[in-house]
KEDRENLO-660035 format. One record per atom (N, C-alpha, C, O): y, z, x negated. Coordinates in steps of 0.2 Angstrom, whole numbers, plus 5000, padded with zeros to 4 digits. Each point is the difference from the previous one (the first is absolute). Example, Ala and Ser with C-alpha at 12.3 -4.5 7.8 and 13.67 -1.06 7.14 Angstrom:
BEGIN
497250394934/500650005004/500650004996/499950034995/500649935007/500650014996/500550035004/500650014997/
END
This chain:
BEGIN
495952394946/500649975003/500250045006/499650015005/501150004995/500250045005/500249955006/500049944999/500250095007/500249965006/500749974998/500149945002/500350094994/500749974998/499849944996/500449945001/499250064994/499949944996/499649955004/500249944999/499450085005/499749955005/500549965004/500049945000/500450105003/500649975004/500449954996/500249955002/500050074992/500449964995/499649934999/500449954999/499050064999/499649934999/500049965006/500149944999/499850095007/500049965006/500749975001/500049945002/500550104997/500749975001/500149944995/500349955002/499550064992/500149954995/499649935002/500349954999/499150065003/499649945002/500349975006/500049945001/500350105004/500349975006/500749964997/500149955003/500250084993/500649964997/499849944996/500449955001/499150054996/499849944996/499749955005/500249945000/499550085005/499849955006/500649975003/500049945001/500550105001/500649985003/500349954996/500349945002/499850074991/500349954996/499749944999/500349945000/499050064999/499649945000/500149965006/500149945000/499850095006/500149975007/500749975001/500049945002/500550094995/500749985002/500249954995/500349955002/499550054992/500349954995/499549954997/500249954998/499150065003/499649954998/499649965005/500049945000/499750095005/499649975005/500449965005/500550035002/499349915000/500349975005/500649964999/500349975004/499950034990/500649964998/499949935000/499549974997/500949995006/499949925000/500149974994/500550034996/499249925002/500249974994/500549955001/500049965005/500650044991/500549955002/500249974993/500150034995/499949905006/500149964994/500549945002/500049985006/500349994989/500449945001/499549944997/499850014995/500149945009/499549954999/500349935002/500550005004/499349954993/500249935002/499749995006/499450015002/501049965003/499849985006/499449955001/500049954995/499650055010/499549955000/500349945003/499749945000/500950065003/500349955004/500449954995/500249945002/499950084992/500449964995/500150044993/500050065000/500049894995/500050034993/500750044999/500050054996/500549935007/500750034999/500150065004/500650035000/499049985005/500150065005/499650064997/499550004997/500850065005/499750064998/499950055006/500449995005/499150054995/499850045005/500050074998/499850024994/500350035010/499950074999/499350015003/500050005007/499550014990/499350015002/499850075001/500050044995/499749985011/499850065001/499250005001/499849955004/499950104994/499350005001/499850085002/500250044996/499549975009/499950065003/499250024997/499649975003/500450074992/499350014998/499750075003/499550024998/500950015007/499850065003/499549995006/500149945002/499650115000/499549995006/500450005006/499649995006/501050034994/500450015006/500649955000/500249974995/500150015011/500649965000/500650034997/500050064999/500449904998/500650024997/500649975003/500049945002/500650104999/500649975004/500549994994/500250054997/500049895003/500649994995/500650005005/500249975004/500250084994/500650025004/500649964998/500449985004/499750014990/500649974998/499949974992/499750034996/500649915003/500149974994/500749994998/500349965004/499950064990/500749994999/500049984992/499650024996/501049955002/500049984993/500750014997/500550005004/499650014990/500650014997/500049964993/499550004997/501049955002/500649995003/499849955006/499549985002/501150015002/499949975007/499849924999/499949975006/500150004988/499949935000/499249995001/499849945001/499850114999/499349995001/499850035007/500350065002/499449905002/499850025007/499349995001/499749954998/500050095006/499350005003/500049985007/500350045004/499349914998/500049985008/499450025003/499450014996/500650005010/499350015004/499549955000/499450014999/500949935001/499549945000/500449944997/500650004999/499049945000/500349944997/500349955005/500249954998/499950075008/500349965005/500850004999/500250044996/500149915007/500749994999/500450065003/500450034997/499350005009/500350065003/499950064995/500450044999/499049964998/499850064996/500450004994/500350054998/499849894999/500550004994/500750025001/500350034996/499949945010/500750025002/500150075001/500550034998/499050005006/500050085001/500050034993/500450054999/499249934996/500050034994/500749994996/500250054997/500149895004/500649994997/500650055003/500550024996/499450005010/500550055003/499850074999/500350045002/499149974994/499850064998/499750045006/500150065000/499749915005/499750035006/499450044998/499549974997/500450095005/499450044999/499449975004/500149975006/499350044992/499449995003/499550054998/500050034995/499549975009/499450044999/499449965000/500049955004/499450074993/499449975000/499450055000/500150054997/499449935006/499450045000/499449974996/499949945002/499950094993/499449974997/499450045001/499950064999/499649905004/499350035001/499650014993/500349984995/499250065006/499650014994/499849944997/499749955003/500450044990/499849944996/500449945001/499949954998/500650065006/500549945002/500449984994/500350054997/499849895002/500549974995/500549965004/499949965004/500850064995/500549965003/500649994995/500150044995/500249905006/500549984995/500749995004/500049985006/500550044991/500749995003/500449964995/500050024994/500449935008/500349964996/500650044996/500450035004/499749954990/500650034996/500549944999/499849954998/500850065005/500549954999/500650034995/500150065000/500149894996/500650024995/500649975002/500049935001/500550115001/500749975002/500449964994/500449965002/499450064992/500449964995/499549964996/499650024996/500349925007/499549954998/500149984993/499549984997/501150035000/500149984993/499550044995/499849984995/500050085007/499650054996/499349975000/499750024995/500149945009/499349975000/500049934996/499449974999/501250014999/499949934996/499750014994/500050054996/499549905002/499650014994/500450014994/499850034995/500849945005/500550004994/500350074999/500350014995/499850025010/500350075000/499650054996/499450005001/501050044995/499650054996/500250075002/499950054996/500549965010/500250075002/499450045002/499549985003/500650084995/499550055001/500050025008/499550005003/501150024999/500150025007/499450055003/499649985005/500450084993/499550055003/500150015007/500650005003/498950025001/500150025007/499450055001/499550014996/500650035010/499550055002/499849985007/500549995004/498950024998/499849995007/499750075002/499650024997/500650015009/499850065002/499649995007/500349985004/499150054996/499649995006/499950075003/499750044997/500549985009/499950065003/499449995005/500049955004/499550094995/499449995004/499750075002/500250054998/499349955007/499750065003/499349985001/499849945002/499850114998/499350005002/500050015008/500450045002/499249925001/500150005008/499650065002/500150025006/499550014991/499750075002/500550055000/499950055003/500749954994/500550055000/500749974998/500250004995/500049965010/500649964999/500650044999/500549994997/499550075006/500650054999/500050034993/500550024998/499049974998/500050034993/500249954995/499749954999/500950064998/500249954995/499649994994/499650054998/500449895000/499649984993/500549984995/500649985002/499350034992/500449974995/500049935000/499549965001/501150014999/500149925001/499749974993/499950034995/499949915006/499849954995/500649974997/500449975004/499750034989/500549974997/499849944996/499550014996/500849945004/499949944996/500649984996/500549985002/499450034991/500649984996/499849944996/499549994997/500949965004/499949934997/500749974999/500550035000/499449904999/500749974998/499949925002/499549985001/501149994999/500049935001/499649964995/499749955001/500350084993/499649964995/499350005001/499649954999/500150115004/499350005002/499949955006/499549975000/500950025005/500049965005/499949924997/499749965003/500750034992/500049934997/499349994997/499849955000/500050104996/499350004997/499549985005/499549974999/500550065007/499549995005/500049935002/499549975002/501150004998/500049925002/499749964995/499749955001/500350074993/499749964994/499250015000/499749964996/500050105007/499350014999/499649945004/500349975004/499150024994/499649955003/499550035005/499749975003/
END
């Protein structure tokens, strides 16, 4: 094995390590779940499975009828309705929920059969290198799925 081949192998291994560290390790789990506070409420649930803290920089949704709030207080829901940004810090192993509100309440009626797809995008960073961007988490779902969450036991 020549020095050039050895250098190429080291470069390849470094690239693979960088890809695994950047795209796989430390990503928080993000799901939409039924809220513990009521059967008809939904939460965006975060679970940090990484050994370091994770910073949630921004959460936004499209279309605009779906909003995510920082907390379930009246002020928190009002700030979410105005689409005010918030950040959150999740420690290692921490689980936190953020309420999801729907601006078009007719979409959640049990008799409604509209699909109404939406996407939620979560911008986040590892706290050990906040300056280094991470790929955001995308959640593709629909109002039909939110209605089904209400029916589950």
